C-alpha positions as CSV (number, residue, x, y, z in Angstrom):
1,M,99.4,78.7,83.9
2,A,96.0,77.3,84.8
3,S,93.7,76.0,82.1
4,E,90.5,77.7,81.2
5,S,88.5,74.9,82.9
6,Q,90.6,75.2,86.1
7,R,90.0,79.0,86.2
8,K,86.3,78.4,85.8
9,A,86.4,75.7,88.6
10,N,88.3,78.1,90.9
11,K,85.7,80.9,90.2
12,R,82.8,78.6,91.0
13,Y,84.5,77.4,94.2
14,K,85.1,81.0,95.3
15,E,81.5,82.0,94.5
16,K,80.2,79.0,96.4
17,H,82.4,79.6,99.4
18,K,82.5,83.4,99.8
19,E,82.6,83.5,103.6
20,Q,85.5,81.1,103.7
21,Q,87.4,83.1,101.0
22,Q,86.9,86.3,103.0
23,L,88.2,84.6,106.1
24,Y,91.3,83.5,104.1
25,V,92.0,87.0,102.8
26,K,91.5,88.6,106.3
27,R,93.8,86.0,107.9
28,S,96.5,86.5,105.3
29,T,96.3,90.3,105.4
30,T,96.6,90.2,109.2
31,R,99.6,87.8,109.2
32,N,101.3,89.9,106.6
33,F,100.8,93.1,108.6
34,L,102.0,91.5,111.8
35,K,105.1,89.9,110.3
36,N,106.2,92.7,108.1
37,Y,104.8,96.1,109.1
38,A,103.6,96.1,112.7
39,S,105.4,98.4,115.2
40,L,106.0,97.5,118.8
41,D,102.9,99.5,119.7
42,D,100.9,97.7,117.1
43,L,102.0,94.3,118.4
44,Q,101.2,95.2,122.0
45,E,97.7,96.4,121.0
46,M,97.2,93.2,119.1
47,Q,98.3,91.1,122.1
48,E,95.7,92.8,124.2
49,I,93.0,92.1,121.6
50,I,94.2,88.5,121.4
51,D,94.2,88.0,125.2
52,T,90.6,89.4,125.4
53,R,89.4,87.2,122.6
54,L,91.0,84.1,124.1
55,K,89.2,84.8,127.4
56,Q,85.9,85.2,125.5
57,L,86.4,81.9,123.7
58,E,87.5,80.0,126.8
59,N,84.4,81.1,128.7
60,K,82.0,79.8,126.1
């Protein structure tokens, strides 16, 4: 169990780094969905999205 000072420090960090925290949550949610719930159709759709995004990033 975290101490009160540790909880306060964690809260301050999260407030100061909101965008990074949102990214962590989205990444975690996506991974969980892909690993545990995605159907074959879901995975194929995600693969298309990933391929398109890779091409966009490679062309920058």
